[in-house]
N, C-alpha and C positions, 0 to 999 in steps of 0.2 A: 208798072211795076210797083208794087207796095214796098215800103221800108219799115223797119223797126227804129224808130227814134229813140235816142235817150230820153228818159221820162224828164230830166232837167231842160233838154232841148225843147221837147214837145210842149212843156209848160210855159217856156219862154215864148215860143211862138205864138201861143194862143193869147198871151198877154199883150201882144203887139197892138198899139193904139191904132185908131184909124188914120191918123196923120201919118204913121209909119207905113200902113198897108198901102196906100195909094201910090207908094214909090216917089213922092214928091221930092225935089231937090233940097238938101239942106238948106233951110233958112238962115239969113244972116242979119244979126249975131246969133250964134247958138252956144249954149252952155257946153263946156268941154270937160272932160276928165281932168282933174288936179293932177294925178299921177297915173301913168300907164306904162306897163312893161309888157312887151311882146317877145316871144321866144319860141323857137321850133320846139315841137314836142320831142321827149326823149323816152326812154324805157322806164323812167318812174312816173311819167304822166298817167293819169286816170283814163278811164273811157271817156268817150267824145260826150261832151255836155256844154251847154251854156247856162250859166246861172246868173241871176240877179239876187243880191244878199243884202240884208238890212245894213244900214250905215251908208248907204251909196256905194257899195261895192259891187263889181261886175267881173265874174271870173268864167273863164272858159277852160276846157281842157282837150287836147287832141282833136282840134276843130278845124277841118278843112277851110281854106280861105273863101271857096264859093259859099260854104254853109254860112260863114261870117257876114258875107255880104247879102246873102239872101235874107237872113235874120234881121240885119240892120235896116234893109228896105222893106220888110215884112212880106216877102213873096216866097213861094215854094220853088223848088230848082227847076219845075216846067216853065216858071215865067222868068228864069235869069238866063239871057242869052249873052253870046260872045265871050264865053268862058274859054280861055286859052287852054290848049290841050296839055294834060298832066297837072293843071293847077290844083285839082283835088287830091294829088298824091302825097301831100304833106299836111301835118296837123300843126296846130299853133295853140299855145298856152298864152293866154291873156289875163292879166290883173290889173284892174284899173279901179281908181276911187274918185269920187266926185267931193265936192266940198259939203253938199247938202244931199238929202235925200231927193232923187230925180222925180219930177212928176211923171204921171202914166205917159208912156210914148217917148218921153225925153231920153232915155237911155238909148233907143234906137239911133236918135238924131247925133249923140254925142258918139255913138259907134261909127256912123257914117263920116263925121268928122275926123275920127281916129284913123280910119282907113284911108281917107284922102291924104292924110298927113304922113302916114308911116308906109302905106303901100302905093301912094300916088295914084289911087284909085279915082278914076273919072267915069261916070256913067250918064246914061240919057234914058228918058222914058218914051216908051212907043205904045201904040194900041195895036194888036195883031190879032187876026181871026185864028183862033186855037179851038181844038177839040178840048171841052171842059165838060162839067158835069153839074146837073142840077139835082138837088136833093128834094124830092118830093114825097107826099104821103103816099103809102102803099095802101091798096085795098085794105079796108077795115081800119085804118087810121093807125097813129103811134101805139106802140106797145111798151113805152117807157114808164118808169114809176114817178109820176107828177108829185113835186114837194113844193113848199114854199120858197119863193125866192130870197136870196140873202142880200142885203144892202149895207156895206159894199160886198161885192162878190168874193168869194173865197179865192185868195192869191195862187192857190194850188189845187184846182178843181179836178185835174185829171191825173190819173197814175197807171203807168204801164208795167206792171209787175213782171212781165215777160213778153217776149216776142209773140204779138198776135193775142194779147190779153190786155184790154184797155178797159178802165173804170172810170166814171164821171160822176161828181157830186154836186148837186144844185147847178147844172150847167144849163145852156139853152140852145136852141138848134143854130143860132148864129156861131156859138163857140165850137159845137161840134163840127161844123163844115170847115172850120180852119185846121182842125185835127185830121179830117179826113183828106183835106187838101194836100197837106204834108206827107201823108201816107201814100197818096196816089201820085204825088208829083204833078198834078194838074189841078187848076182852080175848081173849087166846088161852091156853088151858089146856093144859098138857102132860100127855097121856093115852097117851103111846107106851110106858111102862115101860122105855124104852130108857136104860141109865145109863152108857154108855160115853162118854169125851170123843172128839171126832172133829173133823177139818177138812174144810171145804167151800167150794164157790164157787157162789154162786147168781146166775143172770142172768135178768131178766124185763124186761117192757116197763111202766113205771109208768102209771098212769092218767093222769097230768099231763103225759106225753111229747107233744111236738108231732109232727105227721105227718113220717115220715121222719126222726126224730130217732134217732142212734145206730144200732142194729139193729132195723128195723121188724119182723123175723122172730122176735124174742123173744116167748116165750109170757106169758101173765098170771101174776101172782105164784102163784095157786093151782095153776096147771098146772106151773110151774116147781118149786115145792115137791115136787109128787107125782112129776114126772118126773126131776128132778135129785137130789133128796135121798131119795126113797122115803118121805115122809111125806105125809099127807093132811090137809086143812083142813076139817072139818065143821061147819056152821052149826047152832047150836041155842039155844033160850032157856034162861037159866040165871040165878039169883040173883047179882048182881055188886055188890061194894061200889063206891059213886061218892063223890066229892066234891062238894058243892054250895056255890057261893059265896053267901054271905048279904050281905056288903058288901065292896066294894074302891074305893078311889080311884083315879082315872085318871092323877094325877100323884103322884110321891113327895114326901114332906116333905124339907126341907133336908137336905143330908149332914152 
């Protein structure tokens, strides 16, 4: 089932470093947030979002705990196991600051430490045989608009203006599969061999869309990726690293 992530969540997920993606345990010692408050979301909370802001600030709004855990460990929800029943029924607002601007990937490690401290989170990593996807070149090759790569990369390369409409600016195939993975809830591996940076616009009908919403003539995500981008998603069984929750409290300890 595809999902429509908040653009802030989507961008944060794409920016996750390799060290966070592999689900490795938090190394010791690890930099921690200097100040962090966690409270249940209320009527005044904004839409679901995860944002890293300048000055070492990290802010979430109305974010379910499983989403926070998945973000901290750099996995989509299809690779998060052992989630207690009903754990995704409540959102949390997090406001945290660090002494200095964290290095790439460091915020995820800091969030792992915060979850362990406040929610008593304990996890372990396993490798399981799962149905995943490989993104390959379709017949005729990619149809994306090739552009010159930017170094360093744009910190906000993706934008989702509405459910089922995604644009990317100076992105790579490796970056794209991370977004598709979170839309599909399953791992997506880049097997295209396509190394160029590119711009694109992708439009599809989300599985969660109500009848008649937006443009009912839009194709499925799989068809849109093939027809609009020139890539193809192929399902196959493969060994996948997953995160398994061993223990987690439903409410955080006091700030």
